[in-house]
C-alpha positions in Angstrom: 96.8 -69.8 198.6 94.5 -72.5 198.4 91.0 -72.5 200.2 90.2 -74.2 203.4 87.7 -76.9 203.5 86.1 -78.0 206.6 84.9 -82.0 205.7 82.9 -84.4 208.1 82.6 -87.9 207.5 79.4 -90.3 208.1 78.0 -93.4 207.5 77.1 -96.9 209.2 79.0 -99.4 210.6 80.9 -101.4 208.3 79.8 -99.3 205.2 83.5 -98.7 204.5 84.1 -94.8 206.1 87.6 -95.4 207.4 88.6 -97.1 203.7 87.2 -94.2 201.9 89.4 -91.5 204.3 92.4 -94.0 203.8 91.9 -94.1 200.1 91.5 -90.6 200.0 94.1 -89.5 201.8 96.7 -92.1 200.0 95.8 -91.5 196.6 95.8 -87.6 197.1 99.8 -88.7 198.8 98.7 -87.1 201.9 100.3 -89.8 203.9 103.6 -89.8 205.2 105.9 -92.7 204.3 106.9 -94.1 208.0 102.6 -94.1 208.5 101.9 -95.7 205.6 104.3 -98.9 206.8 103.5 -98.9 210.3 99.9 -99.5 208.7 101.2 -102.3 206.5 102.9 -104.0 209.2 99.6 -104.3 211.2 98.1 -105.4 208.0 100.3 -108.5 207.7 100.4 -108.9 211.2 96.8 -109.4 210.8 97.0 -112.0 207.4 95.2 -109.6 205.2 96.8 -109.6 201.4 96.6 -106.0 201.0 96.8 -102.9 203.3 93.9 -101.8 205.1 93.8 -98.2 204.3 91.4 -98.3 207.5 93.8 -98.0 209.8 95.4 -94.9 208.6 92.7 -93.3 210.6 91.2 -95.9 212.8 93.6 -94.5 215.4 92.8 -95.5 218.4 93.8 -99.2 220.3 90.3 -99.6 220.9 88.9 -98.8 217.6 91.6 -101.3 216.1 91.1 -103.7 217.9 87.1 -103.9 217.4 87.2 -102.8 213.2 85.4 -99.8 214.0 85.6 -95.6 214.3 84.2 -94.0 217.9 86.2 -91.4 218.3 85.8 -87.9 215.8 89.3 -88.6 214.1 91.0 -85.1 212.3 92.7 -85.5 209.7 94.9 -82.4 208.0 95.7 -82.8 204.3 96.1 -80.6 201.5 96.4 -80.6 197.6 97.4 -78.1 195.4 93.6 -76.6 194.6 92.8 -76.4 198.5 93.6 -77.6 202.5 91.2 -79.4 204.2 90.1 -80.6 207.9 88.5 -83.7 208.0 86.5 -84.9 210.9 85.8 -88.4 210.4 82.9 -89.4 212.3 82.2 -93.0 214.0 79.1 -94.6 212.2 77.6 -96.8 215.5 74.6 -95.4 216.3 75.4 -95.0 220.1 78.4 -92.7 218.7 75.7 -90.1 217.3 77.2 -87.3 219.6 80.3 -87.3 218.0 78.8 -86.9 214.3 77.1 -84.0 215.4 80.3 -82.7 217.0 81.9 -83.2 213.8 79.4 -81.8 211.4 78.7 -79.1 213.5 81.3 -76.7 211.9 81.6 -78.6 208.6 81.2 -76.8 205.1 80.2 -80.0 203.7 79.6 -83.3 205.0 80.3 -87.2 203.5 78.2 -89.6 204.0 78.5 -93.2 202.7 75.8 -96.0 201.4 76.6 -99.5 201.2 75.3 -100.4 197.4 74.3 -103.6 198.7 72.4 -102.3 201.7 70.6 -98.9 200.6 69.3 -96.2 202.7 69.3 -97.2 206.5 68.1 -96.1 209.8 71.4 -94.1 210.1 72.1 -92.8 207.2 68.4 -90.5 207.8 69.8 -90.1 210.9 73.5 -88.6 209.7 71.4 -87.0 207.1 68.8 -84.9 209.6 71.5 -84.2 212.0 73.6 -82.6 208.5 69.9 -80.8 208.2 69.7 -79.6 211.2 72.6 -78.2 211.5 72.6 -76.1 208.0 75.7 -78.0 207.0 75.9 -76.1 202.8 76.9 -79.2 201.0 75.8 -82.9 201.1 78.0 -85.4 199.4 76.5 -89.2 199.6 79.4 -92.1 198.3 77.1 -94.7 197.2 80.3 -97.6 198.4 80.7 -100.7 197.4 79.8 -100.9 193.5 82.6 -102.8 192.9 80.5 -105.9 195.0 77.3 -105.7 192.6 79.7 -106.1 189.0 79.7 -101.7 188.9 76.1 -102.4 188.5 73.9 -99.2 187.3 70.8 -99.4 187.8 71.6 -100.9 191.2 73.0 -97.5 192.2 70.5 -95.1 190.1 68.1 -97.0 192.3 70.0 -96.5 195.4 70.8 -92.9 194.6 66.8 -92.1 194.0 66.3 -93.7 197.3 69.1 -90.9 198.6 67.9 -87.9 197.2 64.2 -88.8 198.1 65.7 -89.0 201.9 67.3 -86.2 201.6 64.6 -83.8 200.3 62.3 -84.8 202.6 64.4 -84.1 204.9 64.9 -80.3 203.9 68.3 -81.1 202.0 69.0 -79.2 198.3 72.5 -79.7 197.5 73.1 -83.1 197.3 75.6 -84.9 194.9 75.3 -88.8 194.7 79.1 -90.5 193.5 79.3 -94.7 193.1 82.6 -94.9 194.4 84.5 -98.4 195.3 86.4 -97.2 198.2 89.0 -100.7 198.4 89.5 -100.3 194.8 89.6 -96.0 194.4 87.1 -96.1 191.8 86.1 -92.3 191.5 87.8 -91.6 195.1 90.8 -89.3 193.5 90.5 -90.1 189.8 87.1 -91.3 187.8 87.3 -95.3 187.3 86.9 -96.7 183.6 85.1 -99.3 185.6 81.7 -96.9 185.8 81.7 -95.5 182.3 77.7 -95.1 182.9 78.8 -92.0 185.1 79.9 -88.7 184.0 80.5 -86.5 187.1 83.8 -85.5 189.2 85.5 -87.9 191.9 85.0 -87.4 195.3 88.2 -85.5 195.5 87.0 -83.5 192.6 84.4 -82.4 194.0 85.8 -81.4 197.6 88.1 -79.2 195.5 85.5 -77.3 194.1 82.6 -77.0 196.5 82.5 -73.5 197.7 83.2 -73.2 201.4 80.8 -71.8 204.0 81.4 -67.3 204.0 83.7 -66.0 206.0 82.8 -66.1 209.4 83.8 -61.7 209.7 81.2 -61.1 207.1 78.6 -61.7 210.0 77.7 -59.4 212.7 80.7 -59.3 215.7 79.9 -61.8 218.3 82.6 -61.8 221.3 82.0 -64.2 223.9 83.2 -62.7 226.9 85.3 -66.3 228.6 87.7 -63.7 230.9 88.0 -60.0 232.5 91.1 -58.6 232.4 92.2 -56.7 235.5 96.0 -56.8 237.2 95.3 -56.2 241.0 99.4 -55.0 240.7 102.0 -54.4 238.4 105.1 -52.9 238.1 104.6 -50.3 235.2 101.7 -48.1 236.5 100.4 -47.3 233.2 99.4 -51.2 232.8 97.7 -51.1 236.4 94.5 -49.5 234.9 94.1 -52.0 232.4 91.2 -53.9 231.9 90.4 -55.9 229.4 87.7 -58.7 227.4 89.3 -61.6 226.3 87.6 -64.6 224.5 87.6 -65.9 220.6 85.5 -63.8 217.9 82.4 -66.4 217.3 81.9 -63.9 214.0 82.3 -60.7 212.8 85.0 -58.1 212.4 85.9 -55.3 215.1 87.8 -52.4 214.2 89.4 -49.9 216.7 86.2 -47.2 217.3 84.0 -49.3 216.4 80.4 -49.2 218.8 79.5 -52.2 220.6 77.1 -53.1 222.8 77.0 -56.1 225.3 74.0 -58.4 226.1 72.2 -59.4 228.2 71.9 -55.3 229.7 72.4 -52.8 226.8 75.4 -51.0 227.9 77.2 -49.5 225.1 80.7 -48.4 224.8 83.1 -48.0 221.7 86.1 -50.1 220.9 89.9 -48.4 223.0 91.8 -51.2 221.5 92.5 -54.9 220.7 95.2 -56.7 221.9 96.5 -59.8 220.7 99.3 -62.2 222.3 101.2 -58.9 223.0 100.6 -57.6 220.0 98.0 -54.0 219.8 95.9 -54.5 216.7 93.9 -51.9 214.8 91.0 -54.6 214.1 90.5 -58.3 214.4 88.0 -61.2 213.0 86.9 -64.3 213.5 88.0 -67.1 214.9 91.0 -64.8 216.7 91.3 -65.0 220.5 91.9 -61.3 221.7 91.6 -58.8 223.9 89.1 -56.1 223.8 89.7 -53.1 225.9 86.3 -50.3 226.1 86.3 -46.6 226.6 83.9 -46.6 229.0 84.6 -48.5 232.8 81.4 -50.7 232.2 80.3 -53.7 234.3 81.0 -56.7 232.1 81.9 -60.3 233.0 82.4 -64.0 231.7 79.4 -64.9 230.0 78.3 -61.6 228.8 78.2 -61.3 224.8 80.1 -58.3 223.3 78.1 -57.2 219.6 78.6 -54.7 217.1 76.0 -51.9 218.0 74.6 -52.4 214.5 73.3 -55.8 215.1 71.8 -56.4 218.6 70.5 -59.7 219.0 67.4 -59.5 221.7 67.6 -61.2 225.1 65.1 -64.3 225.9 64.1 -66.7 228.9 62.1 -68.8 226.2 63.9 -71.2 223.7 62.4 -73.1 221.0 64.7 -75.0 220.0 65.6 -78.5 218.1 68.1 -80.9 220.4 70.1 -84.3 219.6 69.3 -85.8 223.0 72.6 -87.5 223.4 72.3 -90.1 226.6 70.6 -93.4 227.8 68.0 -92.3 230.0 65.0 -90.5 228.8 64.5 -86.6 228.5 60.6 -85.8 229.7 59.4 -82.7 230.5 59.9 -80.4 233.8 63.3 -81.7 233.3 65.7 -79.1 234.9 69.6 -78.9 233.2 72.1 -76.6 232.9 71.9 -74.9 229.3 75.5 -73.8 227.7 75.6 -70.5 225.4 78.5 -69.4 224.3 80.7 -68.6 227.3 77.3 -68.5 229.3 75.7 -71.1 231.9 72.4 -70.7 233.2 69.4 -72.9 234.8 66.7 -74.0 232.5 63.9 -76.1 232.7 62.0 -78.4 230.2 58.5 -76.8 229.7 57.2 -79.1 226.8 58.4 -81.7 224.3 56.9 -80.7 220.6 57.3 -84.3 219.1 60.4 -86.4 217.8 61.3 -86.7 214.4 60.3 -89.4 212.6 63.7 -90.8 210.2 61.4 -92.8 208.2 58.4 -90.7 207.3 60.7 -87.6 207.7 58.4 -85.6 209.8 57.6 -84.6 213.3 55.4 -87.2 215.4 54.1 -85.9 219.0 55.9 -87.2 222.1 56.3 -86.9 225.3 59.5 -87.9 225.9 63.1 -88.2 223.9 65.2 -91.2 223.9 69.1 -91.9 222.9 70.0 -90.3 219.3 66.7 -89.2 219.2 66.0 -85.5 217.6 63.2 -83.7 218.8 61.9 -80.2 219.4 61.7 -78.4 222.8 60.8 -75.2 224.8 62.9 -74.1 227.4 62.3 -71.8 230.3 65.5 -69.9 231.3 66.5 -68.6 235.1 68.3 -65.7 233.3 67.9 -64.5 229.7 70.6 -65.2 227.2 70.9 -63.0 223.7 69.8 -66.4 221.7 69.6 -66.2 217.7 67.7 -68.1 215.0 70.6 -70.8 214.2 69.5 -70.6 211.0 71.1 -67.3 210.4 73.9 -67.5 212.9 75.5 -70.9 213.8 77.5 -69.3 216.8 74.7 -67.1 218.5 71.8 -70.1 217.8 73.6 -72.8 219.1 73.9 -74.4 222.5 74.1 -77.6 224.8 72.3 -79.1 227.8 74.5 -80.3 231.0 73.6 -82.1 234.0 73.8 -80.2 236.6 74.8 -83.0 238.8 77.8 -84.3 236.9 78.4 -82.4 234.3 77.0 -84.8 231.4 76.6 -83.7 228.1 72.6 -84.4 227.8 72.2 -82.8 224.2 73.5 -80.3 221.1 70.6 -77.6 220.7 69.4 -75.3 218.1 67.6 -72.3 219.0 64.6 -71.6 215.9 62.2 -74.1 214.6 64.9 -75.6 212.6 62.9 -79.3 213.0 59.7 -78.0 212.2 60.7 -76.4 209.2 62.4 -79.1 207.8 60.5 -82.4 209.0 57.9 -82.7 206.1 58.9 -79.4 204.7 61.9 -79.7 202.0 63.4 -76.9 201.3 63.8 -74.1 204.0 65.8 -71.9 202.6 68.9 -73.7 202.6 71.1 -72.1 199.2 69.9 -74.0 196.1 72.1 -76.6 194.3 72.0 -79.7 191.9 71.7 -83.1 193.3 73.0 -85.2 190.7 73.4 -89.0 190.0 
């Protein structure tokens, strides 16, 4: 059975990202005939001489009319080697929030760079997001190589700049590929027009990259979403039923396992595991299940059931990195809601520790954060949460900041000093890899 790889694509506007994804889908024979016929028809209606493969991914009418990608579009395709879930993220600067969303669960991020433009501010921002989110692998596609007559030196210059920028942001596993998404060079098959490039095509890389380790290899973490306790039932045995439902964020649980509930530290053992009317002996991430415990303890929505062998500490003070996603500034003493798993608590921003300078790849002093800024903050919570370092746990270390008045998502956050260790400090504990040109 082919392994599953989650990938996200990102790039500045007009770098050819949608064309690359369309070419990848088409050349890998992952496009249905009626889909391709529709794209051909729209292309003809626009007076285009060739089929615009970008239309395979720019599915929203508003996207097609504007010629830009404005939403995360998920695509599913497979080859003989592997299955893929592709998150096609928007490139325009005001949609950076969508890139954060798409990259948050990715095993690899594919970043596009126009060979004629080189590294842009948005390129640095996308690489910074990949670093902060601890995406294990990055492929930088140096696109439109056909427009510089497949010139090797032009590609080498851009690739060197890319690798230097990535290293400054703490990325260690970065590979660059010269590509023409429009023509198809080095997308699925290697191209004879780039004889000076002896590396693999984009698809070949994606088929051989190692995905993130299995979620069930991490400690059990199950955020409680719903407490199931029927008030009445025809079956007498069901009247005493009490279960705690949620999606397992990480780890594996078996009947008989000792568990702890945070915050609070109450302990019990797993008496039963139910899923869709079926009783299981074990379950693992990302299954949605209901746990029954041997002890009748007080558990409510927002609590976290964890293995007693690895219990996260609770805290009311958070040091974190945030990507600010709205157009009004974040200032100290701003009151927000912090959403961590299924738990939402009141919080206040007590301090802004600085903003990431994307050009210098270092933290610079700043008293505010603006739209699309990435910065370091300190938060004081009204009640404790079992927060973990994002470096060690994506599920336990991620959070959202939400406007208490209208529910708007203000920021995506990561617990810990990820920004402090990334900015100006190449290599921050990420797995080693080769940066190939």
